[in-house]
C-alpha positions in Angstrom: 0.5 0.2 0.1 1.7 3.4 -0.9 1.8 6.1 1.2 0.8 9.8 1.2 1.7 13.4 2.4 -1.3 15.8 2.6 0.5 18.8 0.9 -0.5 22.5 3.2 -3.6 23.0 1.1 -4.7 19.6 2.5 -3.8 18.0 -1.3 -2.9 14.4 -2.2 -0.7 12.7 -5.1 -2.4 9.3 -6.1 0.5 7.3 -7.1 0.5 6.4 -10.6 0.0 2.7 -9.9 -2.9 3.9 -8.7 -4.5 5.7 -11.4 -3.5 2.8 -12.9 -5.3 0.1 -11.1 -8.6 2.1 -11.2 -8.2 3.9 -14.9 -8.1 7.3 -13.4 -7.2 10.0 -16.0 -7.7 14.1 -15.8 -10.7 15.4 -15.3 -12.3 12.3 -13.4 -14.6 12.4 -10.4 -14.2 11.0 -7.9 -16.3 10.2 -4.8 -15.1 10.2 -1.2 -17.3 7.8 1.4 -16.2 8.0 4.7 -16.3 4.1 6.7 -15.6 4.8 10.2 -11.7 5.7 10.2 -11.2 5.2 6.4 -12.1 7.2 2.8 -12.7 4.9 0.0 -11.9 6.7 -3.5 -14.0 5.2 -5.9 -14.2 6.4 -9.6 -17.5 8.0 -10.5 -19.0 7.4 -14.5 -20.7 10.3 -15.5 -23.6 10.0 -16.8 -23.9 12.9 -18.3 -28.0 13.4 -19.6 -28.3 13.6 -23.2 -31.2 14.0 -26.1 -31.8 12.1 -29.0 -30.5 14.5 -32.0 -33.3 16.4 -34.8 -36.3 15.5 -31.9 -37.8 18.8 -29.9 -36.8 19.0 -26.3 -39.4 19.5 -23.7 -39.6 20.8 -20.1 -40.3 17.7 -19.1 -37.1 16.1 -20.7 -34.9 19.2 -19.3 -36.7 18.9 -15.4 -36.3 15.2 -15.5 -32.5 15.3 -16.6 -32.0 17.5 -13.5 -33.7 14.9 -11.1 -31.6 12.2 -12.5 -28.6 14.8 -11.7 -29.5 16.1 -8.5 -29.8 12.3 -7.6 -26.8 11.2 -8.6 -25.3 13.5 -7.0 -26.6 12.9 -3.4 -25.5 9.6 -4.1 -29.0 8.2 -4.6 
Protein backbone atom coordinates (compact mmCIF):
# COMPACT_ATOMS: atom_id res chain seq x y z
CA UNK A 1 0.00 0.00 0.00
CA UNK A 2 1.51 3.34 -1.01
CA UNK A 3 1.71 6.13 1.55
CA UNK A 4 1.13 9.72 0.43
CA UNK A 5 1.63 13.02 2.21
CA UNK A 6 -1.06 15.67 2.67
CA UNK A 7 0.14 19.08 1.40
CA UNK A 8 -0.48 22.38 3.18
CA UNK A 9 -3.53 22.83 0.91
CA UNK A 10 -4.87 19.45 2.13
CA UNK A 11 -4.20 17.82 -1.24
CA UNK A 12 -2.83 14.36 -1.94
CA UNK A 13 -1.34 12.90 -5.11
CA UNK A 14 -2.60 9.50 -6.19
CA UNK A 15 0.38 7.32 -7.12
CA UNK A 16 0.65 6.32 -10.78
CA UNK A 17 0.07 2.61 -10.08
CA UNK A 18 -3.16 3.44 -8.21
CA UNK A 19 -4.34 5.72 -11.06
CA UNK A 20 -3.60 3.00 -13.60
CA UNK A 21 -5.32 0.29 -11.55
CA UNK A 22 -8.49 2.40 -11.16
CA UNK A 23 -8.32 3.86 -14.68
CA UNK A 24 -8.27 7.43 -13.35
CA UNK A 25 -7.52 10.15 -15.90
CA UNK A 26 -7.30 13.95 -15.73
CA UNK A 27 -10.77 15.44 -15.31
CA UNK A 28 -12.35 12.27 -13.89
CA UNK A 29 -14.71 12.56 -10.95
CA UNK A 30 -13.92 10.72 -7.73
CA UNK A 31 -16.32 9.94 -4.89
CA UNK A 32 -14.94 9.84 -1.36
CA UNK A 33 -16.98 7.83 1.13
CA UNK A 34 -16.19 7.74 4.83
CA UNK A 35 -16.32 4.36 6.58
CA UNK A 36 -15.33 4.87 10.19
CA UNK A 37 -11.65 5.86 10.18
CA UNK A 38 -11.28 5.07 6.46
CA UNK A 39 -11.82 7.15 3.33
CA UNK A 40 -12.82 5.12 0.28
CA UNK A 41 -12.03 6.66 -3.13
CA UNK A 42 -14.02 5.49 -6.16
CA UNK A 43 -13.98 6.63 -9.76
CA UNK A 44 -17.41 7.88 -10.81
CA UNK A 45 -18.76 7.21 -14.27
CA UNK A 46 -20.41 10.40 -15.47
CA UNK A 47 -23.86 9.74 -16.82
CA UNK A 48 -24.53 13.06 -18.48
CA UNK A 49 -28.02 13.66 -19.76
CA UNK A 50 -28.34 13.35 -23.50
CA UNK A 51 -31.16 13.94 -25.90
CA UNK A 52 -31.82 12.41 -29.29
CA UNK A 53 -30.73 14.75 -32.08
CA UNK A 54 -33.46 16.13 -34.27
CA UNK A 55 -36.21 15.74 -31.70
CA UNK A 56 -37.66 18.63 -29.74
CA UNK A 57 -36.68 18.79 -26.07
CA UNK A 58 -39.50 19.84 -23.81
CA UNK A 59 -39.73 21.10 -20.25
CA UNK A 60 -40.46 17.59 -18.96
CA UNK A 61 -37.27 16.26 -20.58
CA UNK A 62 -35.20 19.01 -18.97
CA UNK A 63 -36.87 18.55 -15.57
CA UNK A 64 -36.17 14.79 -15.70
CA UNK A 65 -32.51 15.38 -16.60
CA UNK A 66 -32.16 17.79 -13.66
CA UNK A 67 -33.87 15.32 -11.32
CA UNK A 68 -31.51 12.50 -12.38
CA UNK A 69 -28.50 14.79 -11.92
CA UNK A 70 -29.60 15.82 -8.43
CA UNK A 71 -30.17 12.21 -7.41
CA UNK A 72 -26.73 11.29 -8.75
CA UNK A 73 -25.11 14.11 -6.76
CA UNK A 74 -26.89 12.90 -3.62
CA UNK A 75 -25.66 9.37 -4.24
CA UNK A 76 -29.18 7.96 -4.49
